MDAnalysis code that builds the backbone (N, CA, C; Angstrom):
import MDAnalysis as mda
import numpy as np

u = mda.Universe.empty(615, n_residues=205, atom_resindex=np.repeat(np.arange(205), 3), trajectory=True)
u.add_TopologyAttr("name", ["N", "CA", "C"] * 205)
u.add_TopologyAttr("resid", np.arange(1, 206))
u.add_TopologyAttr("resname", ["MET", "THR", "ALA", "ALA", "THR", "PRO", "SER", "ASN", "LEU", "PRO", "PRO", "LEU", "LEU", "ALA", "GLU", "PRO", "PRO", "ALA", "ASP", "ALA", "GLY", "THR", "ARG", "THR", "ARG", "ILE", "ARG", "HIS", "ALA", "ALA", "ALA", "ARG", "LEU", "PHE", "ALA", "ARG", "ARG", "GLY", "TYR", "ALA", "GLY", "THR", "GLY", "LEU", "LYS", "GLN", "ILE", "ALA", "ALA", "ASP", "ALA", "ALA", "ALA", "PRO", "PHE", "GLY", "SER", "ILE", "TYR", "HIS", "PHE", "PHE", "PRO", "GLY", "GLY", "LYS", "ASP", "ALA", "LEU", "ALA", "GLU", "ASP", "MET", "ILE", "ARG", "THR", "THR", "GLY", "PRO", "GLN", "PHE", "MET", "ALA", "LEU", "VAL", "LEU", "GLY", "LEU", "LEU", "GLU", "GLU", "ARG", "ASP", "ASP", "PRO", "VAL", "ASP", "ALA", "VAL", "VAL", "HIS", "ALA", "PHE", "ASP", "SER", "ALA", "ALA", "ARG", "ASP", "LEU", "VAL", "ALA", "THR", "GLY", "TYR", "ALA", "ASP", "GLY", "CYS", "PRO", "VAL", "ALA", "THR", "MET", "ALA", "LEU", "ASP", "VAL", "VAL", "ASP", "THR", "ASN", "GLU", "ALA", "LEU", "ARG", "GLY", "ALA", "ALA", "ALA", "ASP", "VAL", "PHE", "ALA", "ALA", "TRP", "VAL", "ASP", "GLY", "GLY", "THR", "ALA", "TRP", "PHE", "SER", "ARG", "HIS", "VAL", "ALA", "PRO", "GLU", "ARG", "ALA", "ARG", "GLU", "LEU", "ALA", "LEU", "ALA", "MET", "VAL", "MET", "LEU", "VAL", "GLU", "GLY", "ALA", "PHE", "LEU", "LEU", "ALA", "ARG", "THR", "THR", "ARG", "ASP", "PRO", "GLU", "PRO", "MET", "ARG", "SER", "ALA", "GLY", "ARG", "THR", "LEU", "ALA", "ALA", "GLN", "LEU", "ALA", "ALA", "ALA", "ARG"])
u.atoms.positions = np.array([
    [0.854, -1.191, 0.000],
    [0.000, 0.000, 0.000],
    [0.893, 1.246, 0.000],
    [0.490, 2.238, -0.773],
    [1.252, 3.475, -0.765],
    [0.730, 4.396, 0.303],
    [1.568, 5.348, 0.683],
    [1.162, 6.289, 1.721],
    [0.249, 7.374, 1.183],
    [0.337, 7.618, -0.132],
    [-0.453, 8.691, -0.721],
    [-1.924, 8.318, -0.753],
    [-2.771, 9.300, -0.597],
    [-4.209, 9.097, -0.685],
    [-4.739, 9.916, -1.843],
    [-5.150, 9.281, -2.954],
    [-5.636, 10.028, -4.092],
    [-6.946, 10.716, -3.769],
    [-7.213, 11.802, -4.477],
    [-8.426, 12.569, -4.205],
    [-9.647, 11.973, -4.854],
    [-9.448, 11.154, -5.885],
    [-10.577, 10.612, -6.627],
    [-10.542, 9.094, -6.584],
    [-10.825, 8.539, -5.432],
    [-10.768, 7.105, -5.213],
    [-12.166, 6.599, -4.872],
    [-12.653, 5.558, -5.564],
    [-13.942, 4.993, -5.169],
    [-13.938, 4.649, -3.680],
    [-15.009, 4.969, -2.959],
    [-15.025, 4.764, -1.501],
    [-14.623, 3.360, -1.061],
    [-15.001, 2.335, -1.818],
    [-14.665, 0.977, -1.402],
    [-13.170, 0.717, -1.460],
    [-12.430, 1.504, -2.247],
    [-10.990, 1.314, -2.355],
    [-10.212, 2.129, -1.328],
    [-10.893, 2.990, -0.597],
    [-10.243, 3.765, 0.454],
    [-10.137, 2.928, 1.720],
    [-9.337, 3.398, 2.641],
    [-9.241, 2.706, 3.928],
    [-10.591, 2.769, 4.639],
    [-11.022, 1.680, 5.245],
    [-12.298, 1.703, 5.971],
    [-12.188, 2.539, 7.238],
    [-13.312, 2.948, 7.794],
    [-13.275, 3.701, 9.054],
    [-12.547, 2.914, 10.139],
    [-11.957, 3.625, 11.071],
    [-11.179, 2.977, 12.132],
    [-12.015, 2.001, 12.946],
    [-13.313, 2.290, 13.077],
    [-14.174, 1.428, 13.881],
    [-14.976, 0.446, 13.026],
    [-14.539, 0.210, 11.793],
    [-15.274, -0.662, 10.884],
    [-15.320, -2.088, 11.409],
    [-16.435, -2.760, 11.182],
    [-16.592, -4.151, 11.570],
    [-15.841, -5.077, 10.625],
    [-15.847, -6.352, 10.970],
    [-15.074, -7.329, 10.210],
    [-15.526, -7.411, 8.760],
    [-16.832, -7.451, 8.514],
    [-17.329, -7.551, 7.140],
    [-16.862, -6.370, 6.296],
    [-16.938, -5.180, 6.853],
    [-16.507, -3.992, 6.114],
    [-15.021, -4.036, 5.831],
    [-14.231, -4.453, 6.812],
    [-12.782, -4.532, 6.595],
    [-12.443, -5.536, 5.500],
    [-13.150, -6.651, 5.483],
    [-12.916, -7.661, 4.448],
    [-13.260, -7.108, 3.076],
    [-14.393, -6.433, 2.955],
    [-14.803, -5.863, 1.662],
    [-13.756, -4.875, 1.151],
    [-13.307, -3.982, 2.025],
    [-12.331, -2.982, 1.617],
    [-10.993, -3.615, 1.257],
    [-10.550, -4.570, 2.070],
    [-9.273, -5.224, 1.791],
    [-9.331, -5.973, 0.465],
    [-10.410, -6.701, 0.237],
    [-10.547, -7.450, -1.010],
    [-10.571, -6.509, -2.200],
    [-11.306, -5.424, -2.093],
    [-11.403, -4.479, -3.208],
    [-10.040, -3.880, -3.540],
    [-9.299, -3.464, -2.507],
    [-7.980, -2.861, -2.758],
    [-7.032, -3.862, -3.411],
    [-7.033, -5.106, -2.912],
    [-6.124, -6.111, -3.450],
    [-6.509, -6.503, -4.872],
    [-7.796, -6.719, -5.107],
    [-8.235, -7.060, -6.463],
    [-7.916, -5.931, -7.441],
    [-8.112, -4.692, -7.005],
    [-7.891, -3.544, -7.886],
    [-6.435, -3.423, -8.292],
    [-5.529, -3.807, -7.404],
    [-4.100, -3.645, -7.681],
    [-3.451, -4.903, -8.234],
    [-3.940, -6.073, -7.825],
    [-3.268, -7.318, -8.202],
    [-4.095, -8.182, -9.138],
    [-5.345, -7.820, -9.366],
    [-6.203, -8.635, -10.202],
    [-6.745, -9.840, -9.461],
    [-7.523, -10.637, -10.171],
    [-8.164, -11.803, -9.550],
    [-7.143, -12.895, -9.253],
    [-6.346, -13.253, -10.249],
    [-5.400, -14.352, -10.071],
    [-4.328, -14.022, -9.042],
    [-3.972, -12.751, -8.931],
    [-2.904, -12.360, -8.031],
    [-3.329, -12.108, -6.598],
    [-4.597, -12.325, -6.302],
    [-5.117, -12.073, -4.957],
    [-5.619, -13.368, -4.333],
    [-5.134, -13.670, -3.143],
    [-5.576, -14.860, -2.432],
    [-6.394, -14.515, -1.207],
    [-7.209, -15.451, -0.765],
    [-8.046, -15.208, 0.408],
    [-7.213, -15.006, 1.672],
    [-6.081, -15.681, 1.764],
    [-5.217, -15.468, 2.932],
    [-4.692, -14.032, 2.960],
    [-4.371, -13.497, 1.785],
    [-3.934, -12.099, 1.704],
    [-5.049, -11.160, 2.157],
    [-6.253, -11.451, 1.706],
    [-7.397, -10.607, 2.068],
    [-7.610, -10.627, 3.571],
    [-7.580, -11.820, 4.160],
    [-7.788, -11.937, 5.607],
    [-6.705, -11.182, 6.372],
    [-5.459, -11.314, 5.929],
    [-4.368, -10.621, 6.614],
    [-4.513, -9.114, 6.483],
    [-4.837, -8.635, 5.289],
    [-4.981, -7.201, 5.064],
    [-6.149, -6.632, 5.863],
    [-7.171, -7.437, 6.051],
    [-8.356, -6.995, 6.797],
    [-8.207, -7.201, 8.298],
    [-7.111, -7.821, 8.728],
    [-6.920, -8.179, 10.137],
    [-8.139, -8.955, 10.636],
    [-8.516, -9.975, 9.846],
    [-9.709, -10.765, 10.141],
    [-9.363, -12.249, 10.130],
    [-10.029, -13.065, 10.934],
    [-9.818, -14.510, 10.875],
    [-10.177, -15.036, 9.489],
    [-9.421, -15.993, 8.988],
    [-9.658, -16.513, 7.650],
    [-11.095, -17.015, 7.488],
    [-11.588, -17.721, 8.496],
    [-12.933, -18.288, 8.412],
    [-14.031, -17.255, 8.311],
    [-13.740, -16.018, 8.743],
    [-14.777, -14.982, 8.706],
    [-15.119, -14.584, 7.274],
    [-14.200, -14.831, 6.343],
    [-14.502, -14.514, 4.941],
    [-15.705, -15.329, 4.480],
    [-15.685, -16.626, 4.732],
    [-16.797, -17.472, 4.298],
    [-18.040, -17.265, 5.150],
    [-17.849, -16.791, 6.368],
    [-19.011, -16.470, 7.209],
    [-19.808, -15.320, 6.597],
    [-19.103, -14.283, 6.173],
    [-19.782, -13.114, 5.610],
    [-20.003, -13.230, 4.104],
    [-19.141, -13.995, 3.431],
    [-19.243, -14.146, 1.981],
    [-19.146, -15.633, 1.638],
    [-20.265, -16.344, 1.731],
    [-20.235, -17.798, 1.480],
    [-19.685, -18.154, 0.106],
    [-19.797, -17.242, -0.844],
    [-19.263, -17.500, -2.181],
    [-17.769, -17.307, -2.284],
    [-17.120, -16.933, -1.180],
    [-15.666, -16.806, -1.149],
    [-15.105, -15.778, -2.106],
    [-14.059, -16.148, -2.799],
    [-13.319, -15.219, -3.649],
    [-14.186, -14.637, -4.762],
    [-14.997, -15.484, -5.394],
    [-15.857, -14.989, -6.473],
    [-16.855, -13.959, -5.963],
    [-17.419, -14.202, -4.789],
    [-18.397, -13.270, -4.219],
    [-17.753, -11.928, -3.915],
    [-16.545, -11.963, -3.368],
    [-15.837, -10.721, -3.066],
    [-15.445, -9.979, -4.342],
    [-15.036, -10.724, -5.357],
    [-14.654, -10.095, -6.619],
    [-15.854, -9.426, -7.282],
    [-16.984, -10.104, -7.288],
    [-18.182, -9.505, -7.896],
    [-18.648, -8.299, -7.090],
    [-18.529, -8.373, -5.773],
    [-18.879, -7.238, -4.919],
    [-18.022, -6.032, -5.271],
    [-16.725, -6.257, -5.476],
    [-15.838, -5.152, -5.838],
    [-16.229, -4.546, -7.177],
    [-16.465, -5.388, -8.173],
    [-16.792, -4.894, -9.512],
    [-18.084, -4.091, -9.496],
    [-19.116, -4.667, -8.908],
    [-20.436, -4.026, -8.971],
    [-20.543, -2.826, -8.028],
    [-19.678, -2.730, -7.036],
    [-19.710, -1.583, -6.129],
    [-18.804, -0.456, -6.611],
    [-17.576, -0.794, -6.978],
    [-16.650, 0.261, -7.399],
    [-17.018, 0.829, -8.765],
    [-17.682, 0.034, -9.602],
    [-18.080, 0.533, -10.917],
    [-18.922, 1.796, -10.840],
    [-20.066, 1.751, -10.154],
    [-20.871, 2.971, -10.008],
    [-20.152, 4.070, -9.241],
    [-19.340, 3.693, -8.257],
    [-18.605, 4.708, -7.504],
    [-17.600, 5.435, -8.402],
    [-16.932, 4.682, -9.254],
    [-15.956, 5.271, -10.164],
    [-16.648, 6.221, -11.143],
    [-17.795, 5.804, -11.675],
    [-18.527, 6.658, -12.615],
    [-19.007, 7.927, -11.928],
    [-19.453, 7.809, -10.695],
    [-19.912, 8.990, -9.956],
    [-18.768, 9.983, -9.771],
    [-17.568, 9.474, -9.518],
    [-16.409, 10.362, -9.369],
    [-16.092, 11.080, -10.675],
    [-16.147, 10.347, -11.779],
    [-15.872, 10.966, -13.080],
    [-16.903, 12.043, -13.397],
    [-18.172, 11.719, -13.210],
    [-19.221, 12.699, -13.480],
    [-19.088, 13.911, -12.557],
    [-18.668, 13.668, -11.320],
    [-18.447, 14.784, -10.399],
    [-17.344, 15.706, -10.882],
    [-16.261, 15.126, -11.412],
    [-15.173, 15.938, -11.951],
    [-15.635, 16.739, -13.168],
    [-16.445, 16.118, -14.012],
    [-16.940, 16.819, -15.197],
    [-17.829, 17.999, -14.825],
    [-18.505, 17.902, -13.694],
    [-19.387, 18.985, -13.260],
    [-18.627, 20.144, -12.619],
    [-17.324, 19.967, -12.397],
    [-16.540, 21.025, -11.746],
    [-16.139, 22.143, -12.706],
    [-16.411, 21.974, -13.985],
    [-16.105, 23.009, -14.975],
    [-17.373, 23.321, -15.767],
    [-17.608, 24.603, -16.038],
    [-18.799, 24.998, -16.782],
    [-18.699, 24.646, -18.260],
    [-17.508, 24.820, -18.818],
    [-17.319, 24.500, -20.230],
    [-17.033, 23.010, -20.377],
    [-17.800, 22.282, -21.197],
    [-17.621, 20.825, -21.281],
    [-16.252, 20.402, -21.802],
    [-15.691, 21.175, -22.723],
    [-14.359, 20.832, -23.238],
    [-13.323, 20.963, -22.121],
    [-13.393, 22.044, -21.372],
    [-12.497, 22.206, -20.222],
    [-12.737, 21.107, -19.191],
    [-13.996, 20.707, -19.043],
    [-14.340, 19.681, -18.054],
    [-13.664, 18.357, -18.374],
    [-13.629, 17.995, -19.636],
    [-12.985, 16.743, -20.032],
    [-11.494, 16.783, -19.726],
    [-10.842, 17.868, -20.087],
    [-9.411, 17.995, -19.798],
    [-9.172, 17.932, -18.296],
    [-10.012, 18.609, -17.532],
    [-9.883, 18.619, -16.072],
    [-10.018, 17.219, -15.484],
    [-10.987, 16.443, -15.955],
    [-11.201, 15.101, -15.414],
    [-9.997, 14.198, -15.672],
    [-9.465, 14.249, -16.883],
    [-8.314, 13.407, -17.202],
    [-7.057, 13.893, -16.480],
    [-6.903, 15.195, -16.339],
    [-5.750, 15.719, -15.593],
    [-5.815, 15.292, -14.128],
    [-7.008, 15.259, -13.566],
    [-7.175, 14.807, -12.180],
    [-6.760, 13.352, -12.035],
    [-7.153, 12.524, -13.014],
    [-6.756, 11.110, -12.988],
    [-5.248, 10.977, -13.102],
    [-4.626, 11.817, -13.922],
    [-3.165, 11.778, -14.066],
    [-2.482, 12.134, -12.745],
    [-2.986, 13.151, -12.068],
    [-2.389, 13.538, -10.784],
    [-2.525, 12.421, -9.757],
    [-3.661, 11.745, -9.750],
    [-3.860, 10.673, -8.784],
    [-2.966, 9.474, -9.079],
    [-2.713, 9.202, -10.346],
    [-1.780, 8.130, -10.682],
    [-0.398, 8.427, -10.110],
    [0.053, 9.653, -10.262],
    [1.350, 10.040, -9.712],
    [1.336, 9.937, -8.192],
    [0.255, 10.397, -7.570],
    [0.168, 10.416, -6.111],
    [0.235, 9.024, -5.507],
    [-0.251, 8.019, -6.226],
    [-0.237, 6.656, -5.702],
    [0.924, 5.833, -6.232],
    [1.891, 6.488, -6.879],
    [3.000, 5.735, -7.442],
    [2.550, 4.792, -8.540],
    [1.483, 5.180, -9.252],
    [0.917, 4.420, -10.362],
    [0.341, 3.075, -9.916],
    [-0.019, 2.983, -8.653],
    [-0.562, 1.730, -8.128],
    [-2.056, 1.587, -8.401],
    [-2.758, 2.705, -8.488],
    [-4.216, 2.645, -8.627],
    [-4.653, 3.059, -10.019],
    [-5.127, 2.088, -10.786],
    [-5.719, 2.372, -12.077],
    [-7.220, 2.187, -11.999],
    [-7.786, 1.612, -13.032],
    [-9.220, 1.320, -13.018],
    [-9.434, -0.065, -12.436],
    [-10.132, -0.181, -11.312],
    [-10.297, -1.493, -10.681],
    [-11.080, -2.478, -11.527],
    [-12.059, -1.996, -12.270],
    [-12.883, -2.903, -13.071],
    [-12.077, -3.459, -14.239],
    [-11.305, -2.619, -14.886],
    [-10.485, -3.091, -16.006],
    [-9.442, -4.100, -15.539],
    [-8.830, -3.845, -14.389],
    [-7.844, -4.779, -13.854],
    [-8.447, -6.166, -13.690],
    [-9.656, -6.212, -13.151],
    [-10.337, -7.492, -12.959],
    [-10.786, -8.093, -14.286],
    [-11.336, -7.255, -15.163],
    [-11.860, -7.772, -16.423],
    [-10.778, -8.459, -17.244],
    [-9.582, -7.880, -17.276],
    [-8.492, -8.484, -18.038],
    [-8.140, -9.866, -17.503],
    [-8.327, -10.065, -16.220],
    [-7.994, -11.339, -15.586],
    [-9.045, -12.420, -15.829],
    [-10.315, -12.045, -15.920],
    [-11.388, -13.045, -15.866],
    [-12.196, -13.174, -17.143],
    [-11.925, -12.355, -18.144],
    [-12.807, -12.305, -19.314],
    [-12.958, -13.664, -19.995],
    [-11.943, -14.501, -19.954],
    [-12.015, -15.805, -20.616],
    [-12.158, -16.972, -19.649],
    [-12.214, -16.681, -18.346],
    [-12.184, -17.776, -17.371],
    [-13.342, -17.794, -16.387],
    [-14.029, -16.689, -16.233],
    [-15.083, -16.617, -15.218],
    [-16.252, -15.833, -15.788],
    [-17.286, -16.547, -16.213],
    [-18.401, -15.900, -16.898],
    [-19.179, -14.955, -16.001],
    [-19.337, -15.307, -14.733],
    [-20.087, -14.439, -13.819],
    [-19.375, -13.097, -13.635],
    [-18.069, -13.133, -13.454],
    [-17.324, -11.900, -13.258],
    [-17.178, -11.125, -14.565],
    [-17.037, -11.848, -15.681],
    [-17.026, -11.160, -16.970],
    [-18.338, -10.401, -17.172],
    [-19.451, -11.060, -16.839],
    [-20.751, -10.422, -16.982],
    [-20.898, -9.207, -16.085],
    [-20.364, -9.297, -14.872],
    [-20.431, -8.159, -13.958],
    [-19.647, -6.979, -14.519],
    [-18.457, -7.252, -15.056],
    [-17.656, -6.181, -15.640],
    [-18.339, -5.595, -16.869],
    [-18.947, -6.450, -17.684],
    [-19.658, -5.971, -18.867],
    [-20.815, -5.060, -18.475],
    [-21.520, -5.423, -17.417],
    [-22.622, -4.576, -16.927],
    [-22.108, -3.200, -16.510],
    [-20.964, -3.187, -15.839],
    [-20.391, -1.914, -15.387],
    [-19.979, -1.054, -16.579],
    [-19.295, -1.658, -17.542],
    [-18.875, -0.886, -18.709],
    [-20.082, -0.326, -19.460],
    [-21.151, -1.119, -19.573],
    [-22.362, -0.641, -20.245],
    [-22.968, 0.538, -19.494],
    [-22.955, 0.457, -18.174],
    [-23.485, 1.564, -17.372],
    [-22.632, 2.814, -17.535],
    [-21.309, 2.638, -17.655],
    [-20.434, 3.785, -17.869],
    [-20.739, 4.453, -19.211],
    [-20.953, 3.653, -20.232],
    [-21.273, 4.219, -21.541],
    [-22.606, 4.958, -21.479],
    [-23.575, 4.376, -20.782],
    [-24.870, 5.047, -20.641],
    [-24.725, 6.366, -19.886],
    [-23.953, 6.341, -18.797],
    [-23.753, 7.563, -18.022],
    [-23.016, 8.628, -18.817],
    [-22.007, 8.215, -19.572],
    [-21.283, 9.153, -20.406],
    [-22.153, 9.700, -21.520],
    [-22.987, 8.838, -22.092],
    [-23.888, 9.277, -23.152],
    [-24.841, 10.353, -22.642],
    [-25.355, 10.149, -21.436],
    [-26.267, 11.138, -20.864],
    [-25.562, 12.477, -20.666],
    [-24.305, 12.443, -20.216],
    [-23.579, 13.708, -20.001],
    [-23.266, 14.386, -21.327],
    [-22.755, 13.643, -22.291],
    [-22.414, 14.243, -23.586],
    [-23.659, 14.740, -24.319],
    [-24.800, 14.098, -24.074],
    [-26.037, 14.517, -24.734],
    [-26.442, 15.932, -24.357],
    [-25.926, 16.423, -23.250],
    [-26.203, 17.804, -22.856],
    [-25.434, 18.803, -23.704],
    [-24.461, 18.321, -24.475],
    [-23.559, 19.239, -25.171],
    [-23.456, 18.988, -26.671],
    [-23.870, 17.803, -27.126],
    [-23.794, 17.493, -28.559],
    [-25.074, 16.790, -28.987],
    [-25.221, 16.602, -30.293],
    [-26.383, 15.888, -30.816],
    [-26.402, 14.459, -30.287],
    [-27.591, 13.910, -30.058],
    [-27.692, 12.560, -29.469],
    [-26.918, 11.495, -30.224],
    [-26.884, 11.584, -31.562],
    [-26.191, 10.549, -32.333],
    [-24.678, 10.581, -32.121],
    [-24.137, 11.690, -31.654],
    [-22.704, 11.794, -31.384],
    [-22.370, 11.477, -29.930],
    [-23.354, 11.606, -29.055],
    [-23.093, 11.459, -27.626],
    [-22.586, 10.070, -27.272],
    [-23.211, 9.030, -27.832],
    [-22.776, 7.670, -27.498],
    [-21.376, 7.396, -28.037],
    [-21.071, 7.903, -29.232],
    [-19.728, 7.717, -29.766],
    [-18.681, 8.344, -28.851],
    [-18.985, 9.518, -28.331],
    [-18.052, 10.184, -27.429],
    [-17.943, 9.433, -26.103],
    [-19.054, 8.881, -25.632],
    [-19.012, 8.108, -24.389],
    [-18.158, 6.855, -24.555],
    [-18.324, 6.169, -25.670],
    [-17.483, 5.002, -25.945],
    [-16.013, 5.409, -26.031],
    [-15.755, 6.526, -26.703],
    [-14.375, 7.006, -26.812],
    [-13.801, 7.326, -25.441],
    [-14.602, 7.906, -24.577],
    [-14.133, 8.244, -23.236],
    [-13.693, 6.989, -22.479],
    [-14.532, 5.953, -22.507],
    [-14.191, 4.723, -21.788],
    [-12.938, 4.094, -22.388],
    [-12.870, 4.026, -23.710],
    [-11.706, 3.411, -24.352],
    [-10.436, 4.207, -24.093],
    [-10.538, 5.519, -24.160],
    [-9.359, 6.353, -23.940],
    [-8.860, 6.268, -22.499],
    [-9.779, 6.326, -21.546],
    [-9.336, 6.310, -20.161],
    [-8.731, 4.958, -19.796],
    [-9.307, 3.863, -20.302],
    [-8.761, 2.546, -19.971],
    [-7.391, 2.350, -20.619],
    [-7.261, 2.749, -21.883],
    [-5.961, 2.644, -22.526],
    [-4.923, 3.537, -21.877],
    [-5.350, 4.717, -21.465],
    [-4.423, 5.649, -20.817],
    [-3.964, 5.120, -19.465],
    [-4.874, 4.518, -18.702],
    [-4.478, 3.915, -17.424],
    [-3.393, 2.863, -17.655],
    [-3.601, 1.994, -18.633],
    [-2.645, 0.919, -18.889],
    [-1.287, 1.470, -19.306],
    [-1.293, 2.410, -20.237],
    [-0.029, 2.945, -20.733],
    [0.686, 3.775, -19.670],
    [-0.065, 4.596, -18.933],
    [0.546, 5.431, -17.903],
    [1.151, 4.586, -16.788],
    [0.440, 3.546, -16.366],
    [0.966, 2.696, -15.291],
    [2.179, 1.901, -15.758],
    [2.161, 1.467, -17.012],
    [3.274, 0.681, -17.537],
    [4.530, 1.522, -17.705],
    [4.364, 2.741, -18.204],
    [5.514, 3.610, -18.469],
    [5.883, 4.491, -17.285],
    [5.029, 4.485, -16.241],
    [5.230, 5.366, -15.087],
    [5.315, 6.830, -15.537],
    [4.350, 7.199, -16.360],
    [4.321, 8.540, -16.944],
    [2.867, 8.988, -17.033],
    [2.497, 10.155, -16.471],
    [1.110, 10.603, -16.517],
    [0.690, 11.170, -17.869],
    [1.649, 11.381, -18.771],
    [1.323, 12.036, -20.040],
    [0.278, 11.283, -20.867],
    [0.286, 9.937, -20.924],
    [-0.778, 9.273, -21.685],
    [-2.181, 9.646, -21.212],
    [-2.362, 9.812, -19.902],
    [-3.676, 10.192, -19.394],
    [-4.019, 11.620, -19.807],
    [-3.065, 12.513, -19.704],
    [-3.316, 13.896, -20.102],
    [-3.571, 13.978, -21.608],
    [-2.808, 13.228, -22.388],
    [-2.991, 13.215, -23.828],
    [-4.366, 12.668, -24.204],
    [-4.806, 11.637, -23.498],
    [-6.136, 11.083, -23.760],
    [-7.217, 12.125, -23.505],
    [-7.032, 12.912, -22.460],
    [-7.992, 13.967, -22.164],
    [-8.048, 15.012, -23.259],
    [-6.886, 15.401, -23.754],
    [-6.853, 16.387, -24.833],
    [-7.484, 15.825, -26.110],
    [-7.262, 14.557, -26.355],
    [-7.839, 13.913, -27.542],
    [-9.363, 13.900, -27.476],
    [-9.908, 13.513, -26.320],
    [-11.355, 13.470, -26.178],
    [-11.937, 14.881, -26.209],
    [-11.233, 15.837, -25.611],
    [-11.704, 17.211, -25.629],
    [-11.782, 17.742, -27.062],
    [-10.808, 17.403, -27.886],
    [-10.823, 17.829, -29.278],
    [-11.982, 17.198, -30.038],
    [-12.263, 15.935, -29.753],
    [-13.395, 15.281, -30.390],
    [-14.715, 15.951, -29.979],
    [-14.814, 16.288, -28.708],
    [-16.018, 16.958, -28.225],
    [-16.170, 18.324, -28.879],
    [-15.088, 19.073, -28.929],
    [-15.149, 20.407, -29.537],
    [-15.576, 20.335, -30.994],
    [-15.089, 19.336, -31.711],
    [-15.434, 19.197, -33.129],
    [-16.891, 18.782, -33.323],
    [-17.456, 18.103, -32.324],
    [-18.831, 17.624, -32.445],
    [-19.871, 18.663, -32.075],
    [-19.458, 19.751, -31.459],
    [-20.429, 20.762, -30.985],
    [-20.928, 21.649, -32.114],
])
């Protein structure tokens, strides 16, 4: 775990409250580990240790074990992540400036966490897309919701037929930028992705 605390982190990926119960600690620990290490790289013993919880308590609270915790992370952090993005977009009156601002914020948070925190859903999806249909479906549901949410926001600024294209571009650009920025340890791919999407938005208005 890094010492830095990013400003735009889905609540489930943040440290739980100091007085959190065992179930909450397990959920938070599992989400953080899955987000950083993926499904294959995360074990239940790691989750129990990170949560300071007895190993058996995982199955007490989550009878489905690892799969249940993974699906909980995907379906919970997905909407939380989208809410954070939409919140950043609302911080600027001009939509083109808003897009640049949102991507720049993501770039700053990548630096603040030592490039440890990318998109939790994408990290999981890459691990399970060919091996776990339930988790693949959960990730697909989240991505579809992100496109719908982005379409609704872009529809306020461009013609409806262009809004979905821009929403798809936003999801593709941010996911590719997360991967490239984390791999190269350079925030520029994220900033460049923001400028690219902003230019597309400006041209569509």
